[in-house]
Structure formats: structure tokens, C-alpha cells
C-alpha positions in Angstrom: 2.2 -0.9 -9.1 1.6 -3.0 -5.8 2.2 -6.7 -6.2 -0.6 -8.9 -5.3 0.1 -10.6 -1.6 1.6 -13.3 -1.7 0.2 -16.7 0.2 3.3 -16.6 2.7 2.0 -12.8 3.5 -1.8 -13.1 3.9 -2.0 -9.8 5.8 -0.7 -7.6 2.9 -3.5 -5.4 1.7 -4.5 -6.1 -1.3 -3.8 -3.6 -4.6 -6.7 -1.5 -5.5 -8.7 -1.6 -8.3 -11.3 1.1 -10.0 -14.0 0.0 -12.9 -16.2 2.1 -14.7 -19.5 0.3 -16.5 -19.1 -1.9 -13.4 -23.5 -3.0 -13.6 -22.9 -4.1 -17.2 -22.2 -7.8 -18.2 -18.8 -7.4 -18.6 -18.2 -4.9 -15.8 -19.6 -7.4 -13.6 -17.2 -10.1 -14.8 -13.9 -8.3 -15.0 -14.9 -6.9 -10.9 -15.7 -11.0 -10.2 -12.4 -12.2 -11.5 -10.5 -9.5 -10.2 -12.3 -9.6 -6.3 -9.9 -12.3 -5.2 -6.9 -10.4 -5.8 -7.7 -6.9 -5.6 -9.7 -4.2 -3.5 -12.2 -3.0 -5.9 -14.0 0.7 -6.5 -17.2 0.4 -8.7 -19.0 2.6 -10.9 -22.2 2.3 -12.9 -25.1 3.4 -14.1 -27.7 1.5 -12.5 -27.0 1.7 -8.1 -29.2 -0.9 -7.5 -27.3 -3.3 -9.7 -23.7 -1.9 -8.4 -24.8 -2.1 -4.8 -25.8 -5.8 -5.0 -22.5 -6.9 -6.8 -20.8 -4.8 -4.4 -22.0 -6.8 -1.6 -21.6 -9.8 -3.4 -17.7 -9.6 -4.0 -17.4 -7.1 -0.5 -16.3 -3.9 -2.9 -17.1 0.0 -2.5 -19.5 1.6 -4.9 -18.1 5.2 -6.2 -20.8 7.6 -7.0 -19.4 8.6 -10.8 -21.1 10.2 -13.7 -18.9 9.8 -16.6 -20.4 11.7 -18.7 -20.8 14.8 -16.3 -16.9 15.8 -17.0 -17.1 18.7 -14.3 -18.1 17.0 -11.4 -15.4 14.2 -11.7 -12.7 15.4 -10.2 -14.7 15.8 -6.8 -16.1 12.1 -7.5 -12.6 10.5 -7.1 -11.2 12.8 -4.8 -11.7 10.5 -1.8 -9.5 7.8 -3.9 -6.6 8.6 -2.1 -4.6 4.8 -3.4 -5.5 3.3 -6.8 -3.0 0.6 -8.5 -5.5 0.0 -11.5 -8.0 1.6 -13.2 -9.7 -0.1 -15.9 -12.1 1.8 -18.7 -14.9 -0.5 -18.9 -17.8 1.9 -19.4 -19.1 2.3 -23.3 -22.1 3.3 -24.9 -23.1 2.3 -29.0 -25.5 3.4 -31.2 -26.0 1.4 -34.2 -27.0 3.3 -37.1 -26.2 3.5 -40.6 -23.7 6.9 -41.2 -26.7 8.8 -43.0 -29.0 8.0 -39.8 -27.0 8.4 -37.0 -27.7 11.9 -35.3 -25.1 14.3 -34.3 -26.6 13.8 -30.2 -25.8 10.5 -30.7 -21.9 10.9 -32.0 -21.9 13.6 -29.1 -23.0 11.0 -26.4 -20.9 8.2 -27.5 -17.3 10.7 -27.2 -18.5 11.5 -23.8 -19.0 8.3 -22.4 -16.0 6.0 -24.7 -13.7 8.9 -25.0 -14.1 12.4 -23.0 -14.8 10.5 -19.9 -12.4 7.9 -19.8 -10.0 11.2 -20.7 -11.7 13.4 -17.7 -11.4 10.2 -15.3 -7.6 9.4 -16.2 -6.6 12.7 -15.4 -8.3 13.5 -12.3 -6.6 10.1 -10.9 -3.3 10.2 -12.6 -1.8 11.5 -9.0 -2.5 8.5 -7.4 -1.5 5.9 -10.3 1.3 7.9 -10.7 2.5 7.0 -7.0 1.5 3.3 -7.1 3.3 3.2 -11.1 -0.1 1.5 -12.1 -1.9 0.3 -14.6 -4.6 1.7 -16.7 -6.5 -0.7 -19.1 -9.0 0.2 -21.8 -11.8 -2.0 -22.6 -11.7 -1.1 -26.2 -13.0 -3.3 -29.4 -12.3 -4.8 -32.4 -14.1 -1.5 -33.7 -11.1 0.0 -32.4 -9.2 -1.3 -35.2 -11.3 -1.6 -37.9 -14.5 -0.3 -38.2 -18.0 -1.8 -38.6 -20.5 -1.4 -41.2 -23.5 0.7 -39.3 -21.5 1.5 -36.1 -19.4 4.8 -37.6 -19.8 6.7 -34.1 -18.7 3.9 -32.4 -15.8 2.8 -34.3 -14.5 6.7 -34.6 -14.7 6.5 -30.7 -13.0 3.8 -30.2 -10.5 4.8 -32.9 -10.2 7.9 -30.4 -9.9 5.8 -27.3 -6.9 3.8 -29.0 -5.3 7.0 -29.8 -5.5 8.1 -26.1 -4.3 5.0 -24.8 -1.1 5.6 -26.9 -0.8 8.9 -25.9 -0.8 8.5 -22.2 1.6 5.4 -22.2 4.0 7.9 -24.3 4.0 10.4 -22.1 3.2 8.9 -18.7 6.6 6.1 -18.5 6.1 5.3 -14.8 2.7 3.8 -15.7 1.7 0.3 -17.8 -1.2 0.9 -20.5 -2.8 -1.4 -22.4 -5.6 -2.0 -24.9 -7.9 -4.8 -25.3 -10.2 -5.4 -28.0 -12.2 -8.0 -28.1 -14.5 -9.4 -30.5 -18.1 -9.9 -30.1 -19.6 -10.8 -26.8 -22.5 -12.0 -25.4 -23.5 -8.8 -23.9 -27.4 -6.7 -23.8 -24.9 -4.2 -26.9 -24.4 -7.1 -28.9 -27.8 -8.6 -29.1 -29.1 -4.6 -30.1 -26.4 -5.0 -33.1 -27.5 -7.8 -34.0 -30.6 -7.1 -33.8 -30.1 -3.9 -36.3 -28.4 -6.1 -38.5 -31.4 -8.2 -39.3 -29.4 -12.1 -37.8 -30.5 -14.2 -35.8 -28.6 -14.0 -32.3 -26.3 -17.0 -31.4 -24.8 -16.9 -28.1 -22.0 -19.5 -29.0 -21.0 -17.8 -31.9 -19.8 -14.9 -28.8 -17.2 -14.4 -26.6 -17.9 -14.9 -23.1 -18.2 -12.1 -20.8 -16.1 -14.1 -18.4 -13.5 -15.1 -21.0 -12.8 -11.2 -22.0 -12.8 -10.7 -17.9 -10.6 -13.6 -17.3 -8.1 -11.3 -20.5 -7.9 -8.4 -18.6 -7.3 -10.0 -14.9 -4.3 -11.8 -16.4 -3.2 -8.2 -17.9 -3.9 -6.7 -14.4 -2.0 -9.6 -13.2 1.0 -9.1 -15.4 4.6 -9.2 -13.0 5.5 -5.7 -13.2 8.7 -6.7 -15.6 6.2 -6.7 -18.6 4.3 -4.2 -20.1 2.0 -5.5 -22.5 0.4 -2.9 -24.7 -2.4 -4.3 -26.8 -4.4 -7.4 -26.5 -6.5 -8.9 -29.4 -9.0 -11.3 -28.8 -11.6 -13.0 -31.1 -14.1 -15.8 -30.7 -13.1 -19.0 -31.7 -16.3 -19.2 -33.5 -17.5 -16.9 -36.2 -21.5 -16.3 -36.5 -23.3 -18.4 -39.5 
């Protein structure tokens, strides 16, 4: 992995990080946290929002649909150097197991797992060349299933297994799974509404807090390899 330039060498090129799902609340926070130390490539579903973020941070957007698996190699063909790949894109469809649909399961796995696999495979040559990092923004649901979130939990367990397989098979890479608890995002509000509870932002992790954890992982000195990080809110929902 390329070293973060020191103050004594301000002309050294910054390492490059690609962030998926960069238009969402957590994705924007991760991009903001890494902007001072990295050149950023941002992907996401909302081009207008992504463009505003890129302009604010001096980043570059990449037209990439994580669900269009066949188009991913072409979409990233222009990426000739990469130090960090952050898998942050994700979807969830809160529903009881009996009420969930096969289409919801398929979409959840396409975005949360298959897209991450396809993108990683497409970028492996440049990641190997830089001895880079791959960071998976997983979930507490990737360690313990959530009631009413069967498809999401299953996808996050699968994503953790993929991350561990990647770590075993690509020893030149540093691979980390970050498992945050509940984060104050639109996805979380939808889940609490499904559960019938009252939403209290103070009972959840701030996106900026989780983003700082991700940034700390990325900036870990190269002699250390963080495999897994578990982050939980200090205060639990009432």
C-alpha cells in the first residue's frame, strides 16, 4: 500500500481510495474523513448528490452500477492505480421472514454481496500491485441475525465470509470487516419505523463516528493488519 505522504514531502502523490455507496449518509462521511489523505473515486446511485460531494471534496466520480455485474469491468477499466477499496454500498428490506420476497432477497444479495465480489475481482490486479487494502462496511447483522432482517443478515454473513476468503487467498492485501451497530441514517429510520419504535438519533452511532473508525483502519501503519472492528453505540435505544 502507498504510504500516506508526510509533512516533509508535500509533493508526494496521495494514495487513491474508491468508495462505493458514497452518496449515502455514511458514504459521504467516509469520503469526508478520507479527503485530506487520499485521492477519492466515488460511486453511488444518486449522480446529482455524488457530483455535489465530489465538487466539495475535489474528488472524481465513477459511473458504476453495482447491480450491473457484467458492466463492472468496463466501468473500472480506467482505474490504473488503487490503494484502498471501501465497500460501503448496501440495501435492506425490513420484513418478517414469511413476508419477505425472493426479489428482495435477490436484490439484497446482488448489492450487498455479488456486486462487492465482482468489483473486487475487477480491481484485484491494481490492488495487488499496490499491496492495497479492502475495507468492508459490514454490520452487527453480520455477526448476529436481526429479527425482521433475514435477507439483510444473511447477506452480511455472506459478505463476512467473502472478506475472510479474500484475506486468506490474497496475502498481499490487508482486508478488514467493520461491523458497526445502529447508525443514524435513513436506512436506520426505515428499520425503526418497521419495528414500530420511536426514533432517537442520540441512541445511534453518528455516521461521522463510524467514518472515523474506517479512516483509522485505512491509516493503520503497514506493519499492522486489522481483520475485524466491532463498533457499538455507547447508549442503547430505550
